C-alpha positions in Angstrom: 17.5 8.5 -18.3 17.2 6.1 -21.3 14.0 6.1 -23.4 13.5 2.7 -25.2 10.6 0.8 -26.8 8.7 -1.2 -24.2 9.3 -5.0 -24.0 7.6 -5.7 -20.7 7.4 -2.4 -18.8 6.5 -2.1 -15.1 3.3 -0.3 -16.0 3.0 3.4 -15.1 5.9 3.6 -12.7 7.6 7.0 -12.9 10.8 8.1 -11.4 9.1 10.8 -9.4 7.0 8.2 -7.6 10.1 6.7 -6.0 11.7 10.0 -5.1 13.0 10.1 -1.5 11.4 13.5 -1.0 8.0 11.8 -1.3 8.8 9.4 1.6 11.7 8.5 3.9 10.9 4.9 3.1 12.3 5.3 -0.4 16.0 4.8 -0.8 18.0 7.8 -2.0 20.6 5.5 -3.6 18.1 3.4 -5.4 16.4 6.5 -6.7 19.8 7.8 -8.0 20.6 4.4 -9.6 17.2 4.2 -11.3 17.5 7.8 -12.5 20.9 7.4 -14.1 21.0 3.7 -15.1 17.5 2.2 -15.6 15.7 2.1 -18.9 12.6 4.3 -18.7 10.0 4.5 -21.4 8.9 7.9 -22.8 5.3 7.1 -22.2 5.8 5.9 -18.6 7.1 2.7 -17.1 10.5 1.1 -16.6 12.1 -2.0 -18.0 13.9 -2.9 -14.7 12.2 -5.0 -12.1 13.4 -7.1 -9.1 14.3 -10.8 -9.4 15.0 -13.3 -6.6 17.6 -16.1 -6.9 15.9 -19.5 -6.9 17.1 -22.0 -4.3 19.3 -24.9 -5.5 20.7 -23.1 -8.5 24.2 -22.3 -9.6 23.5 -18.6 -8.9 22.3 -19.5 -5.4 25.6 -21.2 -4.7 27.5 -18.1 -5.9 25.3 -15.3 -4.6 23.2 -16.9 -1.9 19.6 -18.1 -1.9 17.0 -15.4 -2.0 19.6 -12.7 -3.2 17.8 -10.0 -5.1 18.8 -8.5 -8.4 17.5 -5.4 -10.2 17.4 -5.5 -14.0 15.8 -7.3 -17.0 16.1 -10.4 -19.1 17.6 -10.7 -22.5 16.9 -14.2 -23.6 18.7 -16.5 -21.1 20.9 -13.7 -19.9 20.2 -11.2 -17.1 21.3 -7.6 -17.4 21.4 -5.7 -14.1 22.9 -5.3 -10.7 22.5 -6.8 -7.2 19.8 -4.8 -5.6 21.8 -4.4 -2.4 24.7 -2.9 -4.4 22.3 -0.3 -5.9 20.9 0.4 -2.4 24.4 0.8 -0.8 26.4 2.4 -3.7 23.9 4.3 -5.8 25.2 5.2 -9.2 28.6 3.7 -8.4 27.0 0.2 -8.6 27.6 -1.0 -12.1 25.2 -3.0 -14.3 26.5 -6.2 -16.0 25.3 -8.9 -18.3 25.2 -12.2 -16.5 25.4 -14.9 -19.1 22.9 -17.8 -18.6 21.7 -16.5 -15.2 18.2 -15.8 -16.3 17.1 -19.4 -15.7 18.2 -19.1 -12.0 16.0 -16.1 -11.3 12.3 -15.5 -10.8 10.4 -12.2 -10.9 9.4 -10.8 -7.5 5.7 -10.2 -8.4 4.4 -6.7 -7.8 7.7 -5.5 -6.5 7.3 -1.8 -7.5 3.7 -1.8 -6.2 4.9 -3.0 -2.9 7.8 -0.6 -2.9 5.5 2.3 -3.5 3.3 1.1 -0.5 6.1 0.4 2.1 9.4 1.6 0.6 12.4 -0.4 1.6 10.3 -2.8 3.7 9.4 -4.4 0.3 13.1 -5.4 0.2 13.2 -6.4 3.9 9.7 -7.4 5.0 11.2 -9.4 7.9 13.0 -6.3 9.3 16.3 -8.0 9.5 18.4 -5.5 7.5 19.9 -2.3 8.8 19.2 0.8 6.6 20.9 4.1 7.2 17.7 5.9 8.0 15.3 6.6 10.9 13.3 3.4 10.4 11.9 2.8 13.8 10.0 4.6 16.5 10.2 3.1 20.0 7.6 4.0 22.6 7.2 2.1 25.9 9.2 -0.9 24.7 7.2 -1.2 21.4 9.2 -0.8 18.2 7.2 0.3 15.2 8.5 0.6 11.7 7.9 4.1 10.4 7.7 2.9 6.8 5.2 0.0 6.9 3.7 0.2 10.5 4.9 -3.3 11.6 5.2 -3.4 15.4 7.0 -5.6 17.8 7.0 -5.5 21.6 10.8 -6.0 21.9 12.8 -2.9 21.3 16.3 -3.3 19.8 19.2 -1.9 21.7 20.7 1.3 20.4 17.6 2.6 18.7 
């Protein structure tokens, strides 16, 4: 873990709060990435937050509209990683400096607060992504997310 002087810390978030042992909704790979690659402050908080690519930008053409990145701004530059890379690859996902990309991103407000409340559903509130975890319970044709409680009446095949 890195201890640095706060610039704009995500207040009070600690690594132990996002540990997968606390909830199956928390990503083990994201936890490992944050543990080894994020900038944590000695008095609590983390520099990294989640940003969404703004539609119609150069980055949207390259990465897709609504793509999510995890990192921080350094002037007009963004330093970080695609969130999906950290979720899938853990510490193998490398961080990079994306020159001039900062203008194409906007902060996902209250991301860490949402993540603490519903885990990976903060990343996929529409329940369209597949996560390698026991996300759903299906009872009498009703599919319910174990992480956030969202229910639908149509069960997916193979669950």
